[in-house]
Backbone as CSV, one residue per row, in Angstrom:
resi,resn,N_x,N_y,N_z,CA_x,CA_y,CA_z,C_x,C_y,C_z
1,GLU,-5.255,16.576,-57.706,-6.640,16.414,-58.099,-6.672,15.366,-59.200
2,ILE,-7.581,14.453,-59.071,-7.716,13.384,-60.054,-9.054,13.545,-60.754
3,LYS,-9.009,13.552,-62.089,-10.247,13.611,-62.884,-10.491,12.228,-63.444
4,LEU,-11.647,11.714,-63.139,-11.983,10.356,-63.555,-12.774,10.380,-64.862
5,PRO,-12.488,9.451,-65.758,-13.296,9.360,-66.974,-14.685,8.823,-66.644
6,ARG,-15.602,9.026,-67.571,-16.959,8.514,-67.356,-16.953,7.006,-67.306
7,GLY,-17.839,6.494,-66.472,-17.993,5.052,-66.377,-17.120,4.407,-65.310
8,THR,-16.337,5.181,-64.617,-15.529,4.614,-63.533,-16.196,4.958,-62.197
9,TYR,-15.979,4.086,-61.271,-16.583,4.279,-59.957,-15.509,4.699,-58.936
10,ASN,-15.934,5.574,-58.062,-15.002,6.099,-57.050,-14.374,4.980,-56.213
11,LYS,-15.171,4.000,-55.831,-14.684,2.939,-54.954,-13.524,2.188,-55.593
12,GLU,-13.631,1.886,-56.886,-12.551,1.170,-57.563,-11.275,2.003,-57.612
13,ILE,-11.412,3.278,-57.863,-10.244,4.154,-57.963,-9.584,4.334,-56.597
14,VAL,-10.407,4.508,-55.557,-9.850,4.684,-54.210,-9.076,3.440,-53.791
15,ASP,-9.617,2.264,-54.061,-8.892,1.027,-53.731,-7.568,0.953,-54.484
16,ALA,-7.576,1.344,-55.760,-6.347,1.330,-56.558,-5.342,2.357,-56.034
17,LEU,-5.828,3.514,-55.629,-4.932,4.529,-55.067,-4.233,4.009,-53.812
18,TYR,-4.994,3.387,-52.954,-4.386,2.838,-51.741,-3.397,1.715,-52.070
19,ALA,-3.703,0.920,-53.076,-2.855,-0.224,-53.403,-1.560,0.184,-54.093
20,PHE,-1.591,1.188,-54.984,-0.432,1.475,-55.834,0.263,2.801,-55.541
21,THR,-0.177,3.520,-54.520,0.479,4.791,-54.185,0.799,4.825,-52.696
22,ASP,1.333,5.965,-52.248,1.676,6.124,-50.835,0.501,6.625,-49.998
23,CYS,-0.715,6.531,-50.531,-1.881,6.950,-49.735,-2.049,6.060,-48.507
24,GLU,-1.591,4.828,-48.624,-1.696,3.920,-47.483,-0.326,3.314,-47.248
25,LEU,0.135,3.431,-46.030,1.410,2.828,-45.650,1.162,1.789,-44.578
26,SER,1.834,0.701,-44.681,1.739,-0.328,-43.653,2.911,-0.153,-42.707
27,LEU,2.587,-0.009,-41.467,3.615,0.095,-40.441,3.414,-1.041,-39.458
28,SER,4.482,-1.646,-39.081,4.385,-2.662,-38.033,5.260,-2.199,-36.885
29,SER,4.789,-2.430,-35.721,5.567,-2.021,-34.550,5.795,-3.225,-33.654
30,ASN,6.937,-3.253,-33.091,7.274,-4.285,-32.122,7.549,-3.584,-30.804
31,LEU,6.840,-4.004,-29.776,7.093,-3.468,-28.446,8.252,-4.255,-27.841
32,MET,9.403,-3.639,-27.819,10.559,-4.292,-27.226,10.804,-3.672,-25.861
33,LEU,10.793,-4.513,-24.857,10.969,-4.057,-23.488,12.080,-4.839,-22.821
34,ILE,12.556,-4.309,-21.733,13.539,-5.018,-20.917,12.759,-5.808,-19.874
35,ASN,12.923,-7.127,-19.884,12.163,-7.958,-18.949,12.835,-8.006,-17.575
36,ASP,12.296,-8.836,-16.705,12.787,-8.906,-15.327,14.214,-9.451,-15.224
37,GLN,14.677,-10.160,-16.253,16.042,-10.687,-16.245,17.001,-9.742,-16.970
38,ASN,16.583,-8.482,-17.183,17.382,-7.461,-17.870,17.749,-7.869,-19.295
39,ARG,16.834,-8.536,-19.960,17.007,-8.932,-21.352,15.905,-8.297,-22.194
40,PRO,16.217,-7.925,-23.442,15.161,-7.395,-24.305,14.164,-8.489,-24.672
41,GLN,12.923,-8.103,-24.759,11.870,-9.060,-25.064,10.785,-8.348,-25.866
42,ILE,10.314,-8.986,-26.902,9.217,-8.431,-27.704,7.917,-8.932,-27.101
43,MET,7.010,-7.991,-26.819,5.738,-8.332,-26.188,4.608,-7.681,-26.976
44,SER,3.437,-8.261,-26.837,2.252,-7.646,-27.429,1.722,-6.602,-26.455
45,ALA,0.817,-5.756,-26.961,0.239,-4.726,-26.101,-0.510,-5.359,-24.933
46,THR,-1.158,-6.487,-25.178,-1.888,-7.189,-24.114,-0.925,-7.689,-23.038
47,GLU,0.220,-8.229,-23.463,1.205,-8.722,-22.497,1.796,-7.577,-21.680
48,VAL,2.046,-6.434,-22.336,2.576,-5.271,-21.621,1.564,-4.795,-20.591
49,LEU,0.308,-4.732,-20.996,-0.745,-4.297,-20.081,-0.877,-5.266,-18.911
50,GLN,-0.835,-6.575,-19.192,-0.932,-7.574,-18.128,0.242,-7.459,-17.158
51,HIS,1.444,-7.245,-17.687,2.623,-7.088,-16.831,2.473,-5.836,-15.954
52,SER,1.992,-4.747,-16.533,1.810,-3.500,-15.773,0.762,-3.666,-14.682
53,VAL,-0.313,-4.360,-14.996,-1.373,-4.583,-13.997,-0.854,-5.469,-12.870
54,ASP,-0.126,-6.526,-13.228,0.441,-7.407,-12.194,1.395,-6.634,-11.289
55,ARG,2.185,-5.755,-11.891,3.127,-4.937,-11.109,2.368,-3.985,-10.182
56,LEU,1.288,-3.383,-10.679,0.477,-2.489,-9.848,-0.122,-3.249,-8.669
57,VAL,-0.619,-4.450,-8.920,-1.190,-5.269,-7.830,-0.113,-5.564,-6.782
58,ASP,1.097,-5.911,-7.241,2.194,-6.192,-6.302,2.546,-4.955,-5.471
59,ILE,2.563,-3.786,-6.111,2.885,-2.546,-5.394,1.812,-2.230,-4.363
60,LEU,0.543,-2.377,-4.737,-0.547,-2.098,-3.791,-0.518,-3.082,-2.621
61,LYS,-0.215,-4.355,-2.896,-0.090,-5.337,-1.806,1.028,-4.929,-0.855
62,ALA,2.163,-4.526,-1.415,3.298,-4.129,-0.578,2.947,-2.914,0.271
63,GLU,2.241,-1.941,-0.303,1.833,-0.764,0.460,0.887,-1.145,1.593
64,LEU,-0.076,-2.014,1.309,-1.015,-2.439,2.355,-0.298,-3.237,3.447
65,ASN,0.625,-4.098,3.060,1.381,-4.864,4.066,2.253,-3.945,4.920
66,HIS,2.850,-2.935,4.294,3.666,-1.971,5.040,2.803,-1.202,6.040
67,GLU,1.630,-0.766,5.591,0.730,-0.047,6.505,0.277,-0.959,7.644
68,THR,0.062,-2.238,7.344,-0.315,-3.195,8.385,0.780,-3.312,9.438
69,GLU,2.029,-3.397,9.002,3.149,-3.475,9.944,3.215,-2.229,10.819
70,GLN,3.056,-1.065,10.213,3.104,0.175,10.986,1.967,0.236,12.001
71,LEU,0.770,-0.157,11.588,-0.372,-0.135,12.513,-0.181,-1.148,13.637
72,ASN,0.365,-2.323,13.315,0.624,-3.315,14.369,1.664,-2.798,15.362
73,ASP,2.672,-2.088,14.864,3.665,-1.490,15.768,3.016,-0.452,16.679
74,ARG,2.170,0.407,16.105,1.481,1.419,16.918,0.565,0.775,17.955
75,LEU,-0.163,-0.280,17.524,-1.068,-0.966,18.443,-0.282,-1.630,19.575
76,HIS,0.852,-2.216,19.256,1.704,-2.837,20.277,2.189,-1.782,21.280
77,ALA,2.648,-0.641,20.756,3.134,0.421,21.637,2.009,0.961,22.513
78,LYS,0.833,1.160,21.936,-0.318,1.665,22.712,-0.736,0.663,23.784
79,THR,-0.712,-0.630,23.437,-1.091,-1.662,24.408,-0.103,-1.680,25.570
80,LEU,1.189,-1.639,25.260,2.191,-1.621,26.326,2.046,-0.386,27.204
81,GLU,1.824,0.764,26.570,1.652,2.011,27.327,0.439,1.922,28.243
82,GLN,-0.654,1.382,27.718,-1.876,1.260,28.518,-1.649,0.344,29.729
83,ILE,-1.030,-0.790,29.505,-0.765,-1.722,30.605,0.199,-1.091,31.607
84,PHE,1.237,-0.441,31.112,2.258,0.175,31.948,1.656,1.234,32.867
85,ILE,0.725,2.036,32.337,0.167,3.138,33.124,-1.011,2.683,33.969
86,GLU,-1.965,1.974,33.371,-3.177,1.592,34.096,-2.879,0.649,35.261
87,ASN,-1.923,-0.234,35.088,-1.603,-1.206,36.136,-0.417,-0.775,36.993
88,ARG,0.009,0.450,36.815,1.058,1.064,37.613,2.333,0.211,37.688
89,VAL,2.722,-0.296,36.546,3.945,-1.092,36.468,5.153,-0.224,36.798
90,TYR,5.042,1.060,36.519,6.156,1.990,36.767,6.495,2.092,38.251
91,LYS,5.596,1.728,39.133,5.872,1.785,40.577,6.981,0.802,40.976
92,ALA,7.086,-0.297,40.218,8.068,-1.328,40.572,9.501,-0.874,40.313
93,ILE,9.691,0.147,39.506,11.063,0.570,39.186,11.614,1.556,40.217
94,GLU,10.791,2.027,41.136,11.243,3.029,42.099,12.317,2.492,43.041
95,GLU,12.231,1.214,43.390,13.198,0.646,44.318,14.452,0.125,43.635
96,GLN,14.476,0.080,42.305,15.607,-0.501,41.577,16.729,0.534,41.442
97,ASN,17.976,0.047,41.480,19.096,0.983,41.443,20.029,0.798,40.246
98,THR,19.791,-0.205,39.406,20.602,-0.379,38.201,19.691,-0.484,36.985
99,PRO,20.195,-0.108,35.816,19.376,-0.210,34.606,18.919,-1.639,34.314
100,THR,19.730,-2.611,34.613,19.351,-4.004,34.373,18.183,-4.407,35.260
101,LYS,18.226,-3.985,36.521,17.135,-4.309,37.445,15.861,-3.561,37.061
102,VAL,15.995,-2.344,36.552,14.827,-1.573,36.106,14.165,-2.294,34.941
103,THR,14.971,-2.717,33.973,14.434,-3.439,32.811,13.759,-4.735,33.244
104,ALA,14.388,-5.458,34.155,13.811,-6.712,34.649,12.508,-6.444,35.393
105,ALA,12.445,-5.360,36.172,11.225,-5.023,36.911,10.074,-4.715,35.953
106,VAL,10.382,-4.002,34.881,9.330,-3.692,33.897,8.866,-4.972,33.211
107,GLN,9.802,-5.836,32.831,9.416,-7.099,32.194,8.584,-7.963,33.137
108,ASP,8.963,-8.011,34.393,8.194,-8.777,35.378,6.811,-8.174,35.581
109,GLY,6.739,-6.845,35.559,5.450,-6.185,35.728,4.517,-6.391,34.547
110,LEU,5.077,-6.543,33.347,4.262,-6.755,32.145,3.928,-8.235,31.925
111,ALA,4.663,-9.143,32.548,4.480,-10.581,32.340,3.060,-11.078,32.594
112,PRO,2.348,-10.614,33.650,0.986,-11.128,33.858,0.012,-10.737,32.739
113,PHE,0.384,-9.795,31.904,-0.516,-9.303,30.862,-0.090,-9.791,29.475
114,SER,0.657,-10.882,29.436,1.194,-11.381,28.163,0.090,-11.799,27.189
115,SER,-1.092,-12.157,27.711,-2.181,-12.543,26.804,-2.690,-11.346,25.997
116,GLN,-2.543,-10.137,26.520,-2.984,-8.933,25.809,-1.924,-8.440,24.827
117,ILE,-0.685,-8.845,25.026,0.428,-8.388,24.202,0.623,-9.399,23.070
118,LYS,0.610,-8.917,21.837,0.619,-9.804,20.671,2.001,-10.319,20.277
119,ARG,3.065,-9.637,20.680,4.401,-10.080,20.295,5.369,-9.879,21.455
120,GLU,6.591,-10.304,21.254,7.606,-10.235,22.302,7.969,-8.784,22.615
121,ILE,8.220,-8.532,23.872,8.597,-7.187,24.321,10.110,-7.047,24.161
122,THR,10.529,-6.028,23.444,11.953,-5.807,23.192,12.507,-4.764,24.164
123,ASP,13.822,-4.629,24.172,14.460,-3.603,25.009,14.060,-2.206,24.548
124,ASP,13.862,-2.044,23.234,13.404,-0.746,22.723,12.017,-0.395,23.263
125,ASP,11.152,-1.408,23.364,9.817,-1.172,23.930,9.921,-0.695,25.378
126,ILE,10.790,-1.331,26.130,10.953,-0.956,27.540,11.557,0.440,27.649
127,ASP,12.538,0.751,26.785,13.119,2.109,26.790,12.057,3.154,26.488
128,THR,11.185,2.852,25.546,10.104,3.784,25.206,9.178,3.990,26.402
129,LEU,8.861,2.917,27.103,7.993,3.032,28.284,8.672,3.846,29.389
130,LEU,9.953,3.639,29.555,10.668,4.346,30.616,10.846,5.836,30.308
131,LYS,10.701,6.213,29.052,10.847,7.611,28.668,9.529,8.389,28.741
132,ILE,8.465,7.727,29.163,7.185,8.424,29.303,7.300,9.407,30.462
133,PRO,7.048,10.690,30.213,7.149,11.665,31.305,6.041,11.477,32.346
134,ILE,6.335,11.860,33.576,5.373,11.750,34.675,4.098,12.531,34.346
135,ARG,4.257,13.692,33.730,3.090,14.512,33.376,2.148,13.727,32.469
136,ARG,2.705,13.006,31.511,1.868,12.233,30.594,1.200,11.074,31.322
137,ILE,1.882,10.493,32.285,1.286,9.410,33.065,0.105,9.946,33.869
138,SER,0.271,11.099,34.480,-0.800,11.647,35.315,-1.988,12.140,34.486
139,LEU,-1.735,12.535,33.231,-2.823,13.023,32.373,-3.341,11.950,31.422
140,TYR,-2.971,10.709,31.642,-3.350,9.622,30.735,-4.864,9.471,30.686
141,ASP,-5.404,9.491,29.483,-6.841,9.378,29.275,-7.140,7.972,28.747
142,ILE,-7.731,7.150,29.600,-8.010,5.757,29.240,-8.960,5.674,28.057
143,ASN,-10.023,6.468,28.070,-11.021,6.412,27.002,-10.426,6.824,25.654
144,ARG,-9.600,7.846,25.658,-8.977,8.295,24.405,-8.039,7.217,23.865
145,ALA,-7.275,6.605,24.754,-6.352,5.543,24.336,-7.119,4.351,23.762
146,GLN,-8.213,3.974,24.411,-9.010,2.852,23.901,-9.653,3.196,22.559
147,LYS,-10.053,4.463,22.401,-10.627,4.888,21.126,-9.586,4.801,20.013
148,GLU,-8.360,5.254,20.294,-7.285,5.177,19.295,-6.989,3.722,18.933
149,MET,-6.950,2.851,19.931,-6.686,1.437,19.670,-7.825,0.806,18.861
150,LYS,-9.039,1.222,19.122,-10.197,0.719,18.368,-10.107,1.160,16.909
151,GLU,-9.687,2.410,16.682,-9.526,2.911,15.316,-8.424,2.153,14.581
152,ILE,-7.346,1.857,15.265,-6.255,1.099,14.650,-6.738,-0.291,14.268
153,ARG,-7.465,-0.942,15.159,-7.986,-2.287,14.851,-8.969,-2.252,13.687
154,ALA,-9.798,-1.208,13.625,-10.750,-1.078,12.505,-10.002,-0.915,11.190
155,ARG,-8.939,-0.106,11.190,-8.155,0.083,9.968,-7.443,-1.210,9.579
156,LEU,-6.983,-1.988,10.555,-6.353,-3.276,10.258,-7.354,-4.235,9.610
157,ARG,-8.605,-4.243,10.101,-9.639,-5.084,9.485,-9.922,-4.615,8.056
158,GLU,-9.957,-3.306,7.860,-10.194,-2.747,6.526,-9.069,-3.154,5.560
159,ILE,-7.834,-3.083,6.022,-6.695,-3.466,5.183,-6.751,-4.956,4.858
160,LYS,-7.138,-5.775,5.840,-7.247,-7.219,5.593,-8.290,-7.484,4.520
161,GLY,-9.407,-6.750,4.565,-10.427,-6.896,3.526,-9.908,-6.491,2.157
162,CYS,-9.102,-5.428,2.116,-8.512,-4.978,0.844,-7.537,-6.021,0.305
163,LEU,-6.748,-6.630,1.199,-5.803,-7.649,0.754,-6.526,-8.907,0.286
164,ASP,-7.626,-9.261,0.941,-8.399,-10.426,0.522,-9.031,-10.206,-0.851
165,GLY,-9.459,-8.983,-1.125,-10.040,-8.642,-2.423,-9.145,-7.654,-3.152
166,ILE,-7.925,-8.074,-3.455,-6.935,-7.151,-4.018,-7.319,-6.685,-5.424
167,ILE,-7.973,-7.520,-6.200,-8.333,-7.121,-7.567,-9.405,-6.020,-7.542
168,PRO,-10.504,-6.161,-6.788,-11.451,-5.036,-6.714,-10.817,-3.778,-6.119
169,TYR,-9.904,-3.956,-5.165,-9.202,-2.809,-4.585,-8.363,-2.104,-5.642
170,THR,-7.671,-2.881,-6.486,-6.857,-2.305,-7.557,-7.724,-1.571,-8.571
171,ILE,-8.849,-2.157,-8.923,-9.770,-1.506,-9.868,-10.275,-0.189,-9.282
172,ALA,-10.629,-0.204,-8.016,-11.091,1.033,-7.364,-9.976,2.066,-7.314
173,PHE,-8.739,1.636,-7.097,-7.591,2.546,-7.068,-7.410,3.218,-8.423
174,VAL,-7.452,2.430,-9.490,-7.288,2.985,-10.838,-8.458,3.904,-11.174
175,GLN,-9.670,3.506,-10.783,-10.845,4.346,-11.043,-10.726,5.676,-10.306
176,CYS,-10.196,5.652,-9.109,-9.979,6.882,-8.342,-8.979,7.784,-9.062
177,LEU,-7.921,7.196,-9.614,-6.956,7.983,-10.384,-7.602,8.606,-11.621
178,LEU,-8.446,7.815,-12.285,-9.134,8.339,-13.474,-10.081,9.471,-13.104
179,ASP,-10.793,9.309,-11.998,-11.708,10.372,-11.560,-10.955,11.635,-11.183
180,LYS,-9.809,11.456,-10.539,-9.041,12.601,-10.046,-8.322,13.337,-11.174
181,TYR,-7.685,12.594,-12.077,-6.851,13.210,-13.100,-7.437,13.100,-14.512
182,GLY,-8.566,12.425,-14.653,-9.129,12.186,-15.974,-9.554,13.445,-16.711
183,LYS,-10.030,14.443,-15.996,-10.468,15.673,-16.656,-9.282,16.467,-17.185
184,ALA,-8.192,16.497,-16.445,-7.006,17.237,-16.874,-6.270,16.503,-17.998
185,PHE,-6.302,15.183,-17.966,-5.610,14.360,-18.966,-6.593,13.352,-19.538
186,PRO,-7.456,13.761,-20.476,-8.472,12.816,-20.961,-7.844,11.651,-21.722
187,ARG,-8.480,10.508,-21.605,-8.002,9.316,-22.308,-8.292,9.456,-23.788
188,ARG,-7.375,8.991,-24.597,-7.566,9.010,-26.044,-7.717,7.596,-26.604
189,THR,-7.629,6.614,-25.721,-7.769,5.232,-26.154,-8.778,4.516,-25.275
190,GLU,-9.187,3.372,-25.700,-10.080,2.526,-24.909,-9.282,1.383,-24.353
């Protein structure tokens, strides 16, 4: 407790207390991080935040590109299956007696439809087609298959839009995280 004599002002005493005692301590902090070359580097909070945001954008781009590849693979498989069943390409393999001739017959049967097929047909694609059970061929639903392919194409267009506007997509992603987890873990900073 400090008792002040008459004629002194609180403001002057408080300033003196901060200046000449431990009421105020100056602390400086250096953010030292390991950079991309595995070397320590001192960065400002703004630089750390910018690096983190850039990394998040790169991760989201990679996730969208990965999903695009998976959807393109599914669309390719669905297209081959549709052509194989609807155009009865499987009928050409009935007369073949060796695996090489069967593979060639399937490739020859798919050749007229190359404009519908977006990429090269691999041996794995042909093996997948040859493993389709007869029951599935007989129960093939054209409308359902076309609906699935339409949904895949719509999702591919949506992903392309997200990649074209990656910054708004990233902001929406972070906002979604804040909405989802913000109540349980409230922010203490701006």
